[in-house]
N, C-alpha and C positions, 0 to 999 in steps of 0.2 A: 473671201475676206478672212484675214487671219484673226483669231481670237487672242486678245491681249491678256496680260495678267489682270489689268483693270476689269475687263469683261468678265473674267472668272470671278473675281471678288464681288462685282456688281450683282451677278446671278446668285452667288452664294448668300450674300446678305439679304436678298429679296426673299429668301425661303427660310429665314431663321428669326428667332425671337430672343432678344437680349435678356428678357426676363426669365427664360426657361432654365431648368436645371441642366439641360444638355448644352446650352450655351455657356453657362458659368462653370460647370464641373464635368461636362461630358466630352470635352475636347473640341466642340464646334468653334469656340473663340480661338483656340490654339490653331486650328486648321486656317482660319481667316488670317491670323497673325502671320502664318507661314507665307500666305499670299502677299501680304503687305511687305514682308521682308524681301520679296522679289520685285517690288515696285522700282521703276526708273522715274526720272523727272517728268517724262510725258504722262505716265500713269498718275503721278501725284497731281499734276496740273489738271488732268481730266477729272480726278476725284474732287478736287476743290471746286471745279466749275459745276458739277452736277449734284453734289451731296445734298444741298438744301432743296433740291427739286424732288428728292426721293421721298417715299412714305416714311412716316415717323418711326415705324419698327426698323426699317433699314438704317435710318439715321441713328437710332438707339444702338444698334449693333456696332456701327462705325465708331461712335463716341466711346464706347467701352474698350475699343481696341487701341485708340490713339494715345500716344504718349510722346513727350519731347525727344526721346531717344530716336525717333523716326526722322527727326530733323525739322527744318523750317516749314515745310509744307504741312506737316501734322500739327505743329504749333499753331499755324495760322488758321487751319480748319477748326481746331478746338476753340479759338477765340471767335471765329465766325459763328460757330454753333452755339456758343454761350449767348450770342445776341439773337438767336433763333426766335421766331414768333411762336414756336411751340414750347410752352413752359416746361414740359417734361424733358425735351432735348436740351433746353437752356440750363435746366437743373443738373442733368447728367454732365454736360460740359463744364459747368462751374465746379462740380465735385471733382472732376479730373484735374482741372486747373488748380483748385485749392490744394489737392493732394501733392502735386508736384511743386507747389510753393511752400510746402512744409506743414500743412494742416492734416493732422491724423485725427482719429476719434476712437474712443472705446466706450464702455458702458457709462463711464462718468461724464462723457461729453468730448467736445473737440479739444485738442491741445497741439502745441507747436512741437514738431518733430524734425529736428535739423537733419536727421539721417536720411529722410526721403526727399530733401530739397534737390531739385534739378536747377542748379545755380544759373546756368546760361539762360534757361527758360524764364526763371523769376526775374532776372536782370532785364531780359527782353521786354517783359510785361511792365516792369518799372518805367521803361522809356516810352510805353505806349499810352500817352495821355488819353487818347480816345477810349481805350479799354478802361482805364482808371476812372474816367468820368462816366462810363456806362455801368459800372458795378452797382451803383445805388439804384439805377433803373431796373437792372436785371434782378436785383434783390427784391424789389417791390413786385416785380412780375412773377417771380417763382415763389414768393412767400417765404424767403429765407433771409437771414442776416449774414452778410459777408464782411462784417467788421473786422474780424481777424485777418482776412485776406487783404482788405484795404490797408490795414495797419502794416502788414508785411510789405506790400508793394509801394507804399508811401515812405517806408523807412529807407535810410541810406545804408544801413548795415546788413 
């Protein structure tokens, strides 16, 4: 049987820790991103099918990699993972979603940053009433307030 790019990424994520210095700054996340860059539709479909069945550490690595620039599959996986039964994974996914909807943060707290908005992703989320309705539940589950995100997604501008 031939090893696919998905198989390689699956094995790679199983042996790494998204909280480690090596993942964040040591090139491990970049190596995983290079694998995602090679994904075809079949790999993305398989990833979406199995990602929530993998251990939390694996899922955490995946969430830190995903961004709307990878396309619809990545966007849908992020939303799926925001609704995870694992509060840590839900929190990570909501952080990524919030960022690409324009919420940034510094020492003074969160703020709106139009320079980081992925407009197509934000607009897609605005049309997802199921996700909009789930934000309050996710917020209670992970112990965070997503009022800014709700305001952004419910506004028409």
